[in-house]
C-alpha positions in Angstrom: -3.9 11.9 -2.4 -1.8 11.7 -5.5 -0.6 8.8 -7.7 -0.5 7.3 -11.1 -0.8 3.9 -12.7 -3.8 2.9 -10.6 -2.4 3.6 -7.1 -3.0 6.4 -4.7 -0.3 7.7 -2.3 -1.1 10.1 0.5 0.9 13.3 0.0 2.2 12.9 3.6 4.0 9.8 2.4 5.9 11.6 -0.3 9.2 13.3 -0.3 11.1 15.4 -2.8 13.7 13.8 -5.2 15.9 16.2 -7.1 19.1 16.1 -9.1 20.8 16.3 -12.4 20.4 13.4 -14.9 21.7 12.6 -18.4 19.8 14.6 -21.1 19.2 11.4 -23.1 17.3 9.9 -20.1 15.1 13.0 -19.9 14.5 12.7 -23.7 13.2 9.2 -23.1 11.0 10.4 -20.2 9.6 13.2 -22.4 8.9 10.7 -25.2 7.0 8.5 -22.8 5.0 11.5 -21.5 4.1 12.4 -25.1 3.1 8.8 -25.8 0.8 8.9 -22.8 -1.0 12.0 -24.0 0.8 14.5 -21.9 1.6 12.7 -18.6 3.9 14.6 -16.4 7.6 13.7 -16.0 7.1 12.9 -12.3 4.2 10.6 -13.0 6.3 8.6 -15.5 9.5 8.6 -13.3 7.5 7.6 -10.2 5.9 4.7 -12.0 9.2 3.5 -13.3 10.9 3.8 -9.9 8.0 2.1 -8.1 8.2 -0.8 -10.6 12.0 -1.1 -10.0 11.6 -0.9 -6.2 8.9 -3.5 -6.3 11.2 -5.9 -8.3 14.0 -5.3 -5.7 11.7 -6.0 -2.8 10.3 -9.1 -4.5 13.9 -10.4 -5.1 14.8 -9.7 -1.5 11.8 -11.6 -0.2 12.6 -14.6 -2.4 16.2 -14.6 -1.3 15.1 -14.4 2.3 12.6 -17.3 1.8 15.3 -19.5 0.2 18.0 -18.7 2.9 16.0 -18.3 6.2 16.1 -21.9 7.2 19.4 -22.8 5.8 22.1 -22.9 8.5 24.8 -22.1 6.0 23.3 -18.6 5.7 23.2 -17.7 9.4 25.2 -14.7 10.5 27.8 -16.8 12.3 28.3 -19.2 9.4 28.8 -16.3 6.9 31.4 -14.7 9.2 33.3 -18.0 9.7 33.4 -18.7 5.9 34.8 -15.2 5.0 38.4 -15.0 4.2 40.5 -12.9 6.6 41.2 -10.3 3.9 37.5 -9.8 3.2 36.7 -9.6 6.9 39.6 -7.1 7.5 38.7 -5.0 4.5 35.1 -4.6 5.6 36.1 -3.8 9.1 38.1 -0.8 8.0 35.4 0.9 5.9 
């Protein structure tokens, strides 16, 4: 098990994330690590990404709750209300 910020995640549920990012962002991450007394970059980044993902999921759940019983938001109604140019443009992607 591994985790930070009070949660444990089984290692089997983890995957690698790798890539180049702006140096200024890394400087902010490093400053946060130092402010936490030497936390690792991955601990800080994982906590920030988890918080961002939690906010996105929360927003999606709220949107679903608001629209699920509204017939204006059913698949057929959305399709009927789209303009032909939008429908055609999305069909060609």
